[in-house]
C-alpha positions as CSV (number, residue, x, y, z in Angstrom):
1,M,-22.0,-9.3,13.4
2,R,-25.0,-9.1,11.2
3,F,-23.8,-10.8,8.0
4,L,-22.3,-13.7,10.0
5,L,-25.5,-14.3,11.9
6,F,-27.5,-14.1,8.7
7,F,-25.9,-17.4,7.6
8,L,-26.3,-19.4,10.8
9,L,-27.1,-23.1,10.2
10,T,-26.5,-26.1,12.3
11,F,-23.3,-28.2,12.0
12,D,-25.2,-31.5,11.9
13,G,-27.4,-30.2,9.1
14,F,-24.3,-29.6,7.0
15,T,-22.5,-32.8,7.7
16,S,-25.6,-35.0,7.2
17,A,-26.7,-33.3,4.0
18,F,-23.5,-32.8,2.2
19,G,-20.8,-35.1,3.8
20,Q,-17.4,-33.7,3.1
21,T,-17.0,-30.0,2.5
22,S,-15.1,-28.2,-0.3
23,D,-12.0,-26.1,0.3
24,L,-11.9,-22.5,1.5
25,K,-9.1,-20.0,0.8
26,I,-8.8,-17.4,3.5
27,A,-6.5,-14.4,3.3
28,V,-5.2,-13.7,6.9
29,A,-3.3,-10.8,8.3
30,A,0.1,-12.1,9.6
31,N,-0.5,-11.3,13.3
32,F,-3.7,-13.3,13.2
33,L,-2.1,-16.5,11.9
34,P,-1.4,-18.2,15.3
35,P,-5.1,-18.3,16.4
36,M,-6.3,-19.1,12.9
37,N,-3.9,-22.1,12.7
38,Q,-5.8,-23.5,15.7
39,V,-9.2,-22.6,14.2
40,K,-8.1,-24.3,11.0
41,A,-7.2,-27.5,12.9
42,L,-10.5,-27.6,14.8
43,Y,-12.5,-26.9,11.7
44,E,-10.8,-29.5,9.5
45,E,-11.2,-32.1,12.2
46,K,-14.9,-31.4,12.5
47,F,-15.9,-31.1,8.9
48,Q,-13.1,-32.9,6.9
49,G,-12.8,-29.8,4.8
50,T,-9.7,-27.8,4.1
51,L,-8.9,-24.2,5.0
52,T,-6.0,-22.8,3.1
53,L,-4.6,-19.8,4.9
54,I,-2.8,-17.2,2.7
55,V,-0.7,-15.0,5.1
56,A,0.8,-11.6,4.5
57,S,0.3,-8.0,5.7
58,S,-3.2,-6.6,5.4
59,G,-2.0,-4.1,2.8
60,K,-0.3,-6.7,0.6
61,L,-3.4,-9.0,0.8
62,T,-5.6,-6.1,-0.1
63,A,-3.5,-5.5,-3.2
64,Q,-3.7,-9.2,-4.2
65,I,-7.5,-9.1,-3.8
66,T,-7.8,-5.9,-5.8
67,N,-5.8,-7.6,-8.5
68,G,-8.2,-10.6,-8.6
69,A,-6.8,-13.1,-6.2
70,P,-9.4,-15.9,-5.9
71,Y,-9.8,-15.9,-2.1
72,D,-13.1,-16.6,-0.3
73,F,-12.6,-14.6,2.9
74,F,-10.3,-11.8,4.0
75,I,-9.4,-11.3,7.7
76,S,-7.6,-8.0,8.2
77,A,-5.8,-6.5,11.2
78,D,-8.0,-3.4,10.9
79,M,-11.2,-2.3,9.3
80,K,-9.7,0.1,6.8
81,Y,-8.6,-2.5,4.2
82,P,-11.8,-4.7,4.1
83,E,-13.9,-1.5,4.1
84,N,-11.9,-0.3,1.1
85,I,-12.4,-3.7,-0.6
86,Y,-16.2,-3.4,0.0
87,E,-16.3,0.2,-1.4
88,Q,-14.6,-1.1,-4.6
89,G,-17.4,-3.7,-5.0
90,L,-15.1,-6.6,-4.3
91,A,-17.0,-8.0,-1.3
92,Q,-20.5,-9.5,-1.0
93,Q,-21.3,-7.8,2.3
94,K,-19.9,-5.1,4.5
95,P,-17.1,-6.2,6.7
96,E,-17.7,-7.0,10.4
97,V,-15.4,-6.9,13.4
98,L,-14.2,-10.4,14.3
99,A,-11.9,-9.6,17.2
100,Y,-9.8,-6.8,18.8
101,G,-6.1,-7.0,18.9
102,T,-3.6,-5.2,21.2
103,L,-0.2,-3.7,20.6
104,Y,2.6,-5.0,22.8
105,F,6.2,-4.1,23.4
106,W,8.8,-6.8,23.8
107,S,12.3,-6.6,25.2
108,A,15.1,-9.1,25.5
109,K,15.7,-7.8,28.9
110,P,13.5,-9.1,31.8
111,N,11.2,-7.0,33.9
112,I,10.3,-4.0,31.7
113,T,9.5,-1.0,34.0
114,S,9.1,1.5,31.2
115,V,8.7,1.2,27.5
116,E,10.2,4.6,27.0
117,K,13.4,3.8,29.0
118,R,13.9,0.6,27.1
119,M,13.6,2.4,23.8
120,Q,16.2,4.9,24.9
121,K,18.7,2.2,25.7
122,A,17.9,0.0,22.7
123,K,20.1,0.0,19.6
124,T,17.4,-1.6,17.4
125,I,13.6,-1.6,17.5
126,A,11.6,-3.8,15.2
127,I,8.2,-2.7,13.9
128,A,5.9,-3.8,11.1
129,Q,5.9,-1.7,8.0
130,P,3.4,1.1,8.8
131,D,2.3,1.5,5.2
132,L,1.4,-2.2,4.9
133,A,0.6,-3.5,8.3
134,P,-2.0,-2.0,10.7
135,Y,0.2,-2.9,13.8
136,G,3.0,-0.9,12.2
137,K,0.7,2.0,11.5
138,I,-0.6,2.1,15.1
139,T,3.0,1.8,16.4
140,R,4.0,4.9,14.3
141,Q,1.0,6.8,15.5
142,W,1.7,6.0,19.1
143,L,5.4,7.0,18.8
144,Q,4.4,10.3,17.1
145,Q,1.6,11.1,19.6
146,H,4.0,10.6,22.5
147,G,6.8,12.6,21.0
148,W,9.2,9.6,20.4
149,W,9.2,9.3,16.7
150,D,12.1,11.6,15.9
151,E,14.2,10.1,18.7
152,V,13.8,6.4,17.7
153,K,13.2,6.5,14.0
154,D,16.9,5.8,13.2
155,K,16.8,2.7,15.4
156,L,13.8,1.2,13.6
157,V,14.1,-2.1,11.8
158,Y,11.1,-2.5,9.5
159,A,9.5,-5.9,8.9
160,E,7.0,-6.7,6.2
161,N,4.4,-7.9,8.7
162,I,4.1,-9.1,12.3
163,S,5.2,-12.6,11.5
164,Q,8.5,-11.2,10.3
165,V,8.8,-9.0,13.5
166,N,8.4,-12.2,15.5
167,Q,11.1,-13.9,13.4
168,Y,13.4,-11.1,14.3
169,I,12.6,-11.7,18.0
170,A,13.0,-15.4,17.7
171,T,16.4,-15.2,15.9
172,E,17.6,-12.4,18.3
173,A,18.1,-10.1,15.4
174,V,16.7,-7.2,17.5
175,I,16.5,-6.6,21.2
176,T,13.2,-4.7,21.3
177,A,10.1,-4.8,19.2
178,F,6.5,-3.6,18.9
179,T,4.3,-6.6,18.0
180,A,0.9,-8.1,18.4
181,N,-0.6,-9.7,21.6
182,S,-0.7,-13.1,20.0
183,A,3.1,-13.2,19.8
184,Q,3.0,-14.1,23.6
185,H,1.6,-17.5,22.7
186,I,4.2,-18.5,20.1
187,E,6.3,-21.1,21.8
188,S,9.5,-20.4,19.8
189,I,9.4,-16.8,21.0
190,Q,8.5,-17.6,24.6
191,Q,11.6,-19.8,24.8
192,K,13.8,-16.8,24.1
193,G,12.7,-15.2,27.4
194,G,12.6,-11.4,27.7
195,S,9.5,-9.5,28.8
196,W,6.2,-8.3,27.4
197,Q,4.2,-5.2,28.2
198,E,1.0,-3.9,26.7
199,V,1.5,-0.5,25.1
200,E,-0.7,1.9,27.2
201,G,-2.5,4.5,25.1
202,A,-2.5,2.4,21.9
203,S,-6.0,1.9,20.6
204,P,-7.3,-1.7,20.2
205,L,-7.2,-2.8,16.6
206,P,-10.6,-4.1,15.2
207,H,-9.9,-7.1,13.0
208,G,-12.4,-7.2,10.2
209,M,-13.6,-10.1,8.2
210,V,-15.4,-10.0,4.8
211,L,-16.8,-12.4,2.3
212,L,-15.2,-11.7,-1.0
213,R,-17.0,-11.2,-4.3
214,N,-14.8,-13.7,-6.1
215,A,-15.4,-16.5,-3.5
216,E,-15.4,-19.8,-5.3
217,A,-16.4,-22.2,-2.5
218,A,-19.8,-23.8,-2.4
219,E,-22.4,-21.7,-0.6
220,F,-23.0,-24.3,2.1
221,T,-19.2,-24.3,2.8
222,V,-19.2,-20.6,3.1
223,D,-22.2,-20.8,5.5
224,Q,-20.5,-23.6,7.5
225,F,-17.4,-21.6,8.0
226,L,-19.4,-18.5,9.1
227,E,-21.2,-20.6,11.6
228,F,-17.9,-22.0,12.9
229,I,-15.9,-18.8,13.1
230,V,-18.5,-17.2,15.5
231,S,-19.0,-20.4,17.5
232,P,-17.9,-20.7,21.2
233,V,-15.1,-23.1,20.1
234,A,-13.5,-20.6,17.7
235,Q,-14.1,-17.6,19.9
236,K,-12.4,-19.3,22.9
237,V,-9.3,-19.7,20.7
238,F,-9.3,-16.0,20.0
239,Q,-9.6,-15.2,23.7
240,D,-6.9,-17.7,24.6
241,F,-4.6,-15.8,22.3
242,G,-5.4,-12.5,24.0
243,Y,-7.9,-11.1,21.6
244,Q,-11.0,-9.4,22.7
245,L,-14.4,-10.3,21.3
246,P,-16.8,-7.7,19.9
């Protein structure tokens, strides 16, 4: 993570030299919101600064950034979108991988023995919108590669992003879904029961982070956040939510 390490400075140096920090606006892919909420709480407690999280699908956030949204950082559920932003000249450095996510299959029924059998029996299957959300795109790819797309496409219920997929699960609007690994740690969903299973053969999704050209936060605040996001404290949060580190 070259550009992150470039900015490394000590926490004590920041707090003693500057006191309270200014705010940061971070555009976050919907699936990555649960761990980032914890990172936000830890960061704000340590630095008395404010992290504002703007949450949507990676595709929708990219459109907002392209249209001039004044965000400081963008965390995408894949590398495609931040790389596109960099190629357009809208980022200060190349994006780097922050963590790797995993595609999971959820069923309201306990004890999944086969994703394929559950899909056959299911009347509805929720997935994130493939054209906007990387987890939706990789779900579609997996279904196509395994010859299931034509069989299940009429059962699919599309959500704008992973957060909406998880809302469908929590409200029992669907009985099966493809979602992100972090959904396992959302208490409201866990209380609904059911079962989870990693989707074998689905590639891990590299979540990219990039510092945006229109960043308005003070330089020391940017550096402070970069220090914190790669610290053992933040990385433990990502691991606790099932993400793999680069």
